[in-house]
N, C-alpha and C positions, 0 to 999 in steps of 0.2 A: 596419470592424472597430474595436471600442472598446478602447483600451489600458487595461491594469491601472493604470498610473501615467501621469500627464500629462506625457509627454515628446515627443509627436509625433502626427501623424495623416496620413492619406492613403488612397489606394485601391491595393490590391495584388492581383495575379493570379499564382498559382503553378500551373504546369502540369507534368505528369510528363514530357512529351516534346515534340518539335517537331511541326509540322503533317505532316511527311512520315514520322514514326515512329509505331509502335504502342506504346501503354502496356502494358508487360509484366505478366503475372499468373502466379501459381502457385496451382493448385487454386482458381481463381476469385477469388483475393485479389490486390489491386494491390500490387506491390512498392513503389511510390512511397508509397502511403498507409501501408503497413506500416512503412516507414522513418520517416515522420513520427511515427506513434503511439509506436513504440519509442524513438525519439530523445528525444521529449518526456517520456515516462514514466521513462526511465532517466537523464535529465539529460545525455545525450551531445551534445545540440545546442549547448549553450553552456557548455563545461567551465570551471569557475572563476568563473562569473558568477552573480549572484543572480537576474537576470531574463533571459528569452529574447526577443529581438527578431525581427522579420521578417527582417532582414539576417542574423542568426545562423542562422535556419532555412534560408534560401536558400543560404548558404555551406555548411552541413552537408549539404544534399541534393546539391549539386554535387560535394562531395568523396566522397560515397557512390557516386555513379554514374559518376564520371569514368573509373574503371578497371573498371567492371562489364562482365560479358560481354553483358548485355542491351543492345541498341542503343537507349539512352535518354539524351537530353540534356535535363535539366530546364530549363524556361523560366520567365521571370518578367517581369512588366510592372508598372510603377509610375506612378501619376498623382497629381499634386498632393501629393506627399509632403513633409513637413516634420519633421525630427528623427527620433528613433528610436521606432518603435512597438513597445511591449512586448506580447507575446501570452500569456506564461505565466511562472510562477515556476519556477526550476530546482530540482527535488527533490533533486538531488545536492549542492547548494551547502551548505557549512558556514560559518557566520559565523566569521571568523578571530578569534583572541584579540587584543585590543587590544595594539598594539606597545608602548605605554607600560607595560602590565602585564608583558609579556615582558622589557622592559628592567629593570624593578624586581626581577625574579627574579635578575638577575646584578649588582645594585647592590653596591657595596663595603660598605654599611651592612647588617649582618645584620637589623636591625630593619625596614628597608625590605623586605628579602627575605621576612621573616616576614609582613609585611602583604600582600605580593603573593600569598603562598600562601593566606592567609585569603580574599582576594578571588577567587582562582581556584576555591577550594572552593565559595564562595557562588555563583559563576557556574555551576559544574558542577551544583550541586544545584538551581538555579532553572530550568535548561534542560530542555525536554521532548524535545530531539533527542539521541538516543543517540550519534550520531557526534560531536557537539560535545563531549559529556562524555568520550568516548574520546580525543578530541584533547587535552583538558586533562590527562587521566590520563597520556597519553604524554609530555607536556611535563614533568610532575612526575617521572615515572620517569627521564627523561633527566637531570634535575638530580642524581639519585643515582647515575648511571652513571659509574664511575671512568674510563672510556675516552672520555667525551665531551670536547668542546673546553674547557669551563670547568666542571668538576664542583664540586658544593657541598662545602665543607670545614668548615662549622660543624656540630658535633654537634647543637646545639639546632635548627638549621634542618632538618637531616636528620630528626630526630625529628618535627618538625612536618609535613614532607612525608610521612613514613611514616604518621602518624595520618590525614592527609587522604586518602591513597591507600586506606587501609583503610576509611575511612568511605564513600568513593565506590564502592569495589568491593562493599562490603556493601550499599549502596543499590541498585546495579545488580542484584546477585544477588536481593535482596528483590523488586524490580520484576519480574524474570524469573519468580520463583516465583509471585508474585501473578498474573501474566499466564497462567501455566500453570494455576493454580487456576481462574481465570475461564473459560479454555477448557474445562476439565473440567466446570465447572458448566453451561456452555452446551450441551455435548454431553449431559450428564445430563438437563438440562431438555428438550432435544429428544427424548430417548428417552421421558421421562415424558409429554410431550405426545402422542407417537405411541401410547402404550399405551392411553389411554382410547378413542382412535379404533378400535383393534383390538377392544377390549371391546365397543364400541358396534356394530361390524360383526358381531361374534360373536353378540350379543344379537338383532340384526336377523335374522341367518340362522336362529337358533333359533325366532324368532317365525314366520318364513316356513314353516319345516318343521312347526311346530305347526298353522298354518293349513291347510297341505296335508293333514295327517292328519285335521283336523276336516272338511274338504271331502269326503274319502274316506268317513269314517264317515257323514256326512249322505247322501252318494250311495247308500251301501249300505242305509241305513235306508229311503230313498225307494224303492229297487229292491225291497226286501223287502215294503214296503207295497203296491207295484203287484202283485207276485206273489200276495200274500195276497188282494188284492181280486179278481184274476182267478180264483183258485181258488174264492173264495166265490161269484162270479157263475156259474161253471161248475156248481157244486153245485146252486144254485137252479134 
């Protein structure tokens, strides 16, 4: 198994149950495999970590089945393992705001606090991860909350925070609206692409019906010719 980052290597075998147990299924689907897929997709395997290792996955699976009704005890075997082998990125991981930046938000010097607000806004605008932007918005909102541990008391700084929050929220709303427009365009394009196919099929059906009518006319003409020929012969 090739790691995503060079921190370790080895051979690993993960099994859903022991040799004396049956791997349980629901509607033909393995419970063990289902837990692996869902855990990795939802980021539940390694909460709070950026990367998921083999050890994280093993620990997660053991915790999921230790109290399960199904008699399954996941097994694992390791050979020639060195270090931590990373197998996936954690989709639920949010890069934390640098502590130095958080400290600057509560600095005694209002100029430092204003600089921290500007840096946070730049960080929020540069990220493509919505959850990380939401995290920054939450931090800024807390600074204006009068019941927080150390609320902002400078009118100038509060005004700067208010402007930053408005800009970030407007940006989020604009992105959501743009995404909605794109989805509508995709749906409209899909319908437009289907329409020519329907017209083409309709034209094909019309052509087939026209051909059928032509065959019938030709057959009738041939039948009439045969009848006339027979009458002519009988008269002669």
